[in-house]
DSSP file (Angstrom, degrees, kcal/mol; ACC not computed):
  #  RESIDUE AA STRUCTURE BP1 BP2  ACC     N-H-->O    O-->H-N    N-H-->O    O-->H-N    TCO  KAPPA ALPHA  PHI   PSI    X-CA   Y-CA   Z-CA
    1    1 A M              0   0    0      0, 0.0     2,-0.4     0, 0.0     0, 0.0   0.000 360.0 360.0 360.0 152.6   -7.5   32.1   17.6
    2    2 A R        -     0   0    0      0, 0.0     2,-0.5     0, 0.0     0, 0.0  -0.989 360.0-130.4-137.8 127.8  -10.1   33.7   15.4
    3    3 A L        +     0   0    0     -2,-0.4     3,-0.1     1,-0.2     0, 0.0  -0.648  30.9 166.5 -74.5 119.5  -11.8   32.1   12.5
    4    4 A E        -     0   0    0     -2,-0.5     2,-0.3     1,-0.5    -1,-0.2   0.761  67.0 -16.1-103.2 -37.0  -11.7   34.3    9.4
    5    5 A Q        +     0   0    0      2,-0.0    -1,-0.5     0, 0.0     2,-0.3  -0.969  68.7 156.8-162.5 161.2  -12.8   31.9    6.8
    6    6 A G        -     0   0    0     -2,-0.3     2,-0.3    -3,-0.1    -3,-0.0  -0.964  29.0-113.2-170.9-177.2  -13.2   28.2    6.4
    7    7 A I        -     0   0    0     -2,-0.3     2,-0.7     5,-0.0     5,-0.1  -0.849  47.1 -81.9-130.8 168.0  -14.8   25.2    4.7
    8    8 A N    >   -     0   0    0     -2,-0.3     3,-1.5     1,-0.2     4,-0.2  -0.625  35.3-155.8 -73.9 113.1  -17.1   22.4    5.8
    9    9 A L  G >  S+     0   0    0     -2,-0.7     3,-1.5     1,-0.3    -1,-0.2   0.761  86.8  71.7 -62.9 -26.0  -14.9   19.9    7.5
   10   10 A G  G 3  S+     0   0    0      1,-0.3    -1,-0.3    -3,-0.0    -2,-0.1   0.761 102.6  42.7 -62.9 -22.9  -17.3   17.1    6.8
   11   11 A K  G <  S+     0   0    0     -3,-1.5     2,-0.4    23,-0.0    -1,-0.3   0.309  86.3 118.9-103.3   7.6  -16.4   17.2    3.1
   12   12 A L    <   -     0   0    0     -3,-1.5    22,-0.1    -4,-0.2     3,-0.1  -0.626  38.9-176.0 -80.4 125.6  -12.7   17.5    3.6
   13   13 A D  S    S+     0   0    0     -2,-0.4    21,-2.9     1,-0.3    22,-0.4   0.913  73.1   1.6 -82.6 -50.6  -10.6   14.6    2.1
   14   14 A K  E    S+A   33   0A   0     19,-0.2    -1,-0.3    20,-0.1     2,-0.3  -0.989  71.5 160.9-138.4 146.5   -7.2   15.7    3.4
   15   15 A G  E     -A   32   0A   0     17,-2.1    17,-2.3    -2,-0.3     2,-0.3  -0.992  19.0-159.8-160.5 158.8   -6.1   18.6    5.5
   16   16 A V  E     -A   31   0A   0     -2,-0.3     2,-0.6    15,-0.2    15,-0.2  -0.987   6.1-158.7-145.9 137.1   -3.3   19.9    7.7
   17   17 A L  E     -A   30   0A   0     13,-2.9    13,-2.0    -2,-0.3     2,-0.5  -0.972  16.3-159.9-113.5 116.0   -3.3   22.6   10.4
   18   18 A I  E     -A   29   0A   0     -2,-0.6     2,-0.7    11,-0.2    11,-0.2  -0.871   7.6-146.4-102.2 123.1    0.3   23.9   11.0
   19   19 A F  E     -A   28   0A   0      9,-2.9     2,-2.3    -2,-0.5     9,-0.7  -0.808  12.4-139.6 -90.8 116.7    1.0   25.7   14.3
   20   20 A N        +     0   0    0     -2,-0.7     2,-0.3     7,-0.1     3,-0.1  -0.496  65.2 111.9 -75.4  72.7    3.5   28.4   13.7
   21   21 A H        +     0   0    0     -2,-2.3     7,-0.4     1,-0.1    -2,-0.1  -0.992  67.0  12.3-152.5 137.3    5.4   27.7   16.9
   22   22 A E    >>  +     0   0    0     -2,-0.3     3,-1.1     5,-0.1     4,-0.8   0.936  61.8 174.5  61.7  50.5    8.8   26.2   17.8
   23   23 A K  G >4 S+     0   0    0      1,-0.3     3,-0.6     2,-0.2     4,-0.2   0.853  74.6  56.9 -55.5 -37.7   10.2   26.5   14.4
   24   24 A E  G 34 S+     0   0    0      1,-0.2    -1,-0.3     2,-0.1    -2,-0.1   0.751 112.4  40.4 -68.5 -23.2   13.6   25.3   15.6
   25   25 A N  G <4 S-     0   0    0     -3,-1.1    -1,-0.2     1,-0.1    -2,-0.2   0.446 128.7 -88.2 -98.1  -4.0   12.2   22.1   17.0
   26   26 A G    <<  -     0   0    0     -4,-0.8    -1,-0.1    -3,-0.6    -2,-0.1   0.271  48.6 -82.5  97.8 131.5    9.9   21.5   14.1
   27   27 A Y        -     0   0    0     -4,-0.2     2,-0.4     1,-0.1    -7,-0.1  -0.237  38.2-124.1 -61.6 149.2    6.4   22.7   13.7
   28   28 A K  E     -A   19   0A   0     -9,-0.7    -9,-2.9    -7,-0.4     2,-0.3  -0.797  35.5-176.3 -91.7 138.0    3.5   20.9   15.4
   29   29 A V  E     -A   18   0A   0     -2,-0.4     2,-0.4   -11,-0.2   -11,-0.2  -0.948  24.3-149.4-135.2 156.6    0.7   19.9   13.0
   30   30 A L  E     -A   17   0A   0    -13,-2.0   -13,-2.9    -2,-0.3     2,-0.3  -0.992  25.6-169.0-118.9 132.3   -2.7   18.2   13.1
   31   31 A T  E     -A   16   0A   0     -2,-0.4     2,-0.4   -15,-0.2   -15,-0.2  -0.851  12.6-165.0-123.6 158.4   -3.7   16.2   10.0
   32   32 A I  E     +A   15   0A   0    -17,-2.3   -17,-2.1    -2,-0.3     2,-0.3  -0.998   7.9 176.8-139.2 140.4   -6.8   14.6    8.7
   33   33 A D  E     -A   14   0A   0     -2,-0.4     3,-0.2   -19,-0.2   -19,-0.2  -0.865   8.4-169.1-142.8 106.9   -7.2   12.0    6.0
   34   34 A S  S    S+     0   0    0    -21,-2.9   -20,-0.1    -2,-0.3    -1,-0.1   0.786  83.0  46.6 -69.0 -31.4  -10.8   10.8    5.4
   35   35 A N  S    S-     0   0    0    -22,-0.4     2,-0.9     1,-0.1    -1,-0.2   0.688  78.8-160.3 -94.2 -17.4  -10.1    7.9    3.1
   36   36 A K    >   +     0   0    0     -3,-0.2     3,-0.8     1,-0.2     4,-0.3   0.158  65.5  97.7  67.0 -20.0   -7.2    6.2    5.1
   37   37 A Y  T 3  S+     0   0    0     -2,-0.9    -1,-0.2     1,-0.2     3,-0.1   0.772  96.5  26.9 -73.5 -23.1   -5.9    4.2    2.1
   38   38 A D  T 3> S+     0   0    0      1,-0.1     4,-2.4     2,-0.1    -1,-0.2   0.013  84.8 117.6-124.8  29.3   -3.2    6.6    1.2
   39   39 A A  H <> S+     0   0    0     -3,-0.8     4,-2.6     1,-0.2     5,-0.3   0.868  74.1  54.3 -61.9 -38.6   -2.6    8.1    4.7
   40   40 A R  H  >>S+     0   0    0     -4,-0.3     4,-2.8     2,-0.2     5,-0.7   0.935 111.3  45.4 -65.4 -45.7    1.0    6.9    4.9
   41   41 A Y  I  >>S+     0   0    0      1,-0.2     5,-2.7     3,-0.2     4,-1.1   0.938 113.2  51.4 -60.0 -46.0    1.8    8.6    1.5
   42   42 A W  I  <>S+     0   0    0     -4,-2.4     5,-1.8     3,-0.2    -2,-0.2   0.911 120.6  32.0 -59.1 -46.1    0.0   11.8    2.6
   43   43 A M  I  <5S+     0   0    0     -4,-2.6     6,-2.8     3,-0.2    -2,-0.2   0.919 129.1  30.7 -82.9 -43.5    1.8   12.1    6.0
   44   44 A E  I  <5S+     0   0    0     -4,-2.8    -3,-0.2    -5,-0.3    -2,-0.1   0.933 130.5  25.1 -84.7 -46.8    5.2   10.7    5.3
   45   45 A H  I  <<S+     0   0    0     -4,-1.1    -3,-0.2    -5,-0.7    -4,-0.1   0.909 127.8  35.7 -89.2 -45.7    5.9   11.5    1.6
   46   46 A F  I   <S+     0   0    0     -5,-2.7    -3,-0.2     1,-0.1    -4,-0.2   0.974 133.8  24.2 -75.3 -53.4    3.8   14.5    0.8
   47   47 A L  S   <S-     0   0    0     -5,-1.8    -3,-0.2    -6,-0.3    -4,-0.1   0.713  93.3-138.6 -86.4 -22.1    4.0   16.4    4.1
   48   48 A G        +     0   0    0      1,-0.2    -4,-0.2    -6,-0.2     2,-0.2   0.904  41.2 169.7  66.3  41.3    7.3   14.8    5.2
   49   49 A L        -     0   0    0     -6,-2.8     2,-0.4     3,-0.0    -1,-0.2  -0.566  27.6-155.2 -90.1 149.6    6.1   14.5    8.8
   50   50 A D        -     0   0    0     -2,-0.2     2,-0.2     0, 0.0    -6,-0.0  -0.924  31.9-105.8-112.2 147.1    7.6   12.6   11.7
   51   51 A I        -     0   0    0     -2,-0.4     2,-0.8     1,-0.1     6,-0.0  -0.520  32.1-119.1 -74.8 137.6    5.5   11.4   14.6
   52   52 A C        -     0   0    0     -2,-0.2     2,-1.8     1,-0.1     5,-0.2  -0.664  20.7-149.5 -76.4 111.5    5.8   13.4   17.8
   53   53 A E        +     0   0    0     -2,-0.8     2,-0.1     4,-0.1    -1,-0.1  -0.563  45.6 137.2 -87.5  76.0    7.1   11.0   20.3
   54   54 A D  S  > S-     0   0    0     -2,-1.8     4,-2.0     1,-0.0     5,-0.2  -0.295  73.6 -77.3-106.0-168.5    5.5   12.5   23.4
   55   55 A E  H  > S+     0   0    0      1,-0.2     4,-2.4     2,-0.2     5,-0.2   0.882 130.6  53.4 -62.0 -39.1    3.7   11.1   26.4
   56   56 A N  H  > S+     0   0    0      1,-0.2     4,-2.3     2,-0.2    -1,-0.2   0.894 107.3  51.7 -62.9 -39.5    0.6   10.5   24.4
   57   57 A F  H  > S+     0   0    0     -5,-0.2     4,-1.8     1,-0.2    -2,-0.2   0.923 112.1  44.6 -61.8 -48.0    2.5    8.6   21.7
   58   58 A F  H  X S+     0   0    0     -4,-2.0     4,-2.5     2,-0.2    -1,-0.2   0.859 110.2  55.4 -71.7 -33.7    4.2    6.2   24.2
   59   59 A T  H  X S+     0   0    0     -4,-2.4     4,-2.8     1,-0.2     5,-0.2   0.951 108.8  48.0 -60.9 -46.7    0.9    5.7   26.1
   60   60 A K  H  X S+     0   0    0     -4,-2.3     4,-2.2     1,-0.2    -2,-0.2   0.890 110.5  52.0 -59.7 -38.3   -0.8    4.6   22.9
   61   61 A K  H  X S+     0   0    0     -4,-1.8     4,-2.2     2,-0.2    -1,-0.2   0.915 111.0  47.1 -62.2 -45.5    2.2    2.3   22.2
   62   62 A Y  H  X S+     0   0    0     -4,-2.5     4,-2.5     2,-0.2    -2,-0.2   0.895 111.3  50.5 -64.7 -41.3    1.9    0.7   25.6
   63   63 A L  H  X S+     0   0    0     -4,-2.8     4,-2.3     2,-0.2    -1,-0.2   0.891 110.2  50.0 -65.1 -37.8   -1.9    0.2   25.3
   64   64 A K  H  X S+     0   0    0     -4,-2.2     4,-2.3     2,-0.2    -2,-0.2   0.894 110.3  51.2 -64.5 -40.1   -1.4   -1.4   21.8
   65   65 A F  H  X S+     0   0    0     -4,-2.2     4,-2.6     2,-0.2    -2,-0.2   0.923 110.0  49.3 -60.3 -45.5    1.3   -3.7   23.4
   66   66 A C  H  X S+     0   0    0     -4,-2.5     4,-2.6     1,-0.2    -2,-0.2   0.888 110.1  51.3 -60.7 -40.7   -1.3   -4.6   26.2
   67   67 A Q  H  X S+     0   0    0     -4,-2.3     4,-2.2     2,-0.2    -1,-0.2   0.923 112.1  45.7 -63.7 -43.3   -3.9   -5.3   23.6
   68   68 A D  H  X S+     0   0    0     -4,-2.3     4,-2.8     2,-0.2     5,-0.3   0.891 112.3  51.3 -66.8 -39.8   -1.6   -7.6   21.6
   69   69 A F  H  X>S+     0   0    0     -4,-2.6     4,-2.6     2,-0.2     5,-1.6   0.910 110.1  49.2 -62.8 -42.7   -0.5   -9.4   24.8
   70   70 A A  I  <>S+     0   0    0     -4,-2.6     5,-2.8     3,-0.2    -2,-0.2   0.919 115.8  43.7 -64.2 -41.1   -4.1  -10.0   25.9
   71   71 A K  I  <5S+     0   0    0     -4,-2.2    -2,-0.2     3,-0.2    -1,-0.2   0.896 123.8  33.5 -69.5 -41.5   -5.0  -11.4   22.4
   72   72 A D  I  <5S+     0   0    0     -4,-2.8    -2,-0.2    -5,-0.2    -3,-0.2   0.754 135.4  16.2 -89.0 -23.6   -1.8  -13.6   22.0
   73   73 A V  I  X5S+     0   0    0     -4,-2.6     4,-1.6    -5,-0.3    -3,-0.2   0.777 125.1  41.6-117.6 -54.6   -1.2  -14.6   25.6
   74   74 A V  I  ><S+     0   0    0     -5,-1.6     4,-2.4     2,-0.2    -3,-0.2   0.938 114.0  49.7 -70.3 -45.5   -4.1  -14.1   28.0
   75   75 A L  H  4<S+     0   0    0     -5,-2.8    -1,-0.2    -6,-0.2    -4,-0.1   0.924 112.3  45.6 -63.0 -45.8   -6.9  -15.3   25.7
   76   76 A P  H  4 S+     0   0    0      0, 0.0    -1,-0.2     0, 0.0    -2,-0.2   0.861 119.8  41.6 -66.1 -32.3   -5.3  -18.6   24.7
   77   77 A A  H  < S+     0   0    0     -4,-1.6    -2,-0.2     2,-0.1    -3,-0.2   0.753 132.5   8.3 -85.2 -25.7   -4.3  -19.4   28.3
   78   78 A E  S  < S-     0   0    0     -4,-2.4     2,-0.3    -5,-0.2    -3,-0.1   0.142  94.3 -81.4-123.2-125.0   -7.6  -18.2   29.9
   79   79 A D     >  -     0   0    0     -2,-0.0     4,-2.0     1,-0.0     3,-0.2  -0.862  42.4 -87.8-143.0 178.2  -10.8  -17.1   28.4
   80   80 A K  H  > S+     0   0    0     -2,-0.3     4,-2.5     1,-0.2     5,-0.2   0.847 122.6  57.4 -59.8 -35.2  -12.5  -14.0   26.9
   81   81 A K  H  > S+     0   0    0      1,-0.2     4,-2.4     2,-0.2    -1,-0.2   0.918 107.6  46.6 -64.3 -45.7  -13.6  -12.8   30.3
   82   82 A K  H  > S+     0   0    0      2,-0.2     4,-2.4     1,-0.2    -1,-0.2   0.868 110.8  53.2 -64.0 -36.1  -10.0  -12.8   31.6
   83   83 A E  H  X S+     0   0    0     -4,-2.0     4,-2.4     2,-0.2    -2,-0.2   0.947 110.4  46.4 -63.7 -47.3   -8.8  -11.0   28.4
   84   84 A V  H  X S+     0   0    0     -4,-2.5     4,-2.5     1,-0.2    -2,-0.2   0.900 111.7  51.4 -60.7 -41.7  -11.4   -8.3   28.8
   85   85 A M  H  X S+     0   0    0     -4,-2.4     4,-2.4     2,-0.2    -1,-0.2   0.904 110.3  49.8 -62.4 -41.5  -10.6   -7.9   32.6
   86   86 A F  H  X S+     0   0    0     -4,-2.4     4,-1.9     2,-0.2    -2,-0.2   0.924 112.1  47.5 -62.1 -44.3   -6.8   -7.6   31.7
   87   87 A L  H  X S+     0   0    0     -4,-2.4     4,-2.5     2,-0.2    -2,-0.2   0.883 111.0  51.9 -67.9 -37.0   -7.6   -5.0   29.0
   88   88 A N  H  X S+     0   0    0     -4,-2.5     4,-2.5     1,-0.2    -2,-0.2   0.918 110.2  48.0 -63.3 -43.7   -9.8   -3.0   31.4
   89   89 A R  H  X S+     0   0    0     -4,-2.4     4,-2.1     2,-0.2    -1,-0.2   0.854 110.1  52.5 -65.7 -33.7   -7.2   -3.0   34.1
   90   90 A S  H  X S+     0   0    0     -4,-1.9     4,-2.1     2,-0.2    -2,-0.2   0.947 111.1  46.2 -64.0 -49.1   -4.6   -1.8   31.6
   91   91 A V  H  X S+     0   0    0     -4,-2.5     4,-1.6     1,-0.2    -2,-0.2   0.892 111.3  52.3 -63.3 -40.5   -6.8    1.1   30.4
   92   92 A D  H  < S+     0   0    0     -4,-2.5    -1,-0.2     2,-0.2    -2,-0.2   0.904 107.8  52.7 -59.3 -42.7   -7.5    2.0   34.0
   93   93 A Y  H  < S+     0   0    0     -4,-2.1    -2,-0.2     1,-0.2    -1,-0.2   0.925 112.6  43.1 -60.7 -44.7   -3.8    2.1   34.8
   94   94 A F  H  <        0   0    0     -4,-2.1    -1,-0.2     1,-0.3    -2,-0.2   0.732 360.0 360.0 -75.6 -20.8   -3.0    4.5   32.0
   95   95 A A     <        0   0    0     -4,-1.6    -1,-0.3    -5,-0.2    -2,-0.2   0.511 360.0 360.0 -68.3 360.0   -6.0    6.6   32.7
């Protein structure tokens, strides 16, 4: 890639970088939304994006599941230390 022109990304409210690759499977994109309050509208309705369900997506889902399990099951049954230990082991496993 070669940068030809650009803007200061620190002042960017919304943006999308579209990779012109694999048109038949759907383009890959990177998005940014600085304000977060209308991110769902920006990504789903305006851009019409679907989340790429790859290995990274599923790893994040499993880690979120582990966080919820630690908060809802481990913490009430044990203590904060056991919850943190469980979360650390989960992150180590996925790393």
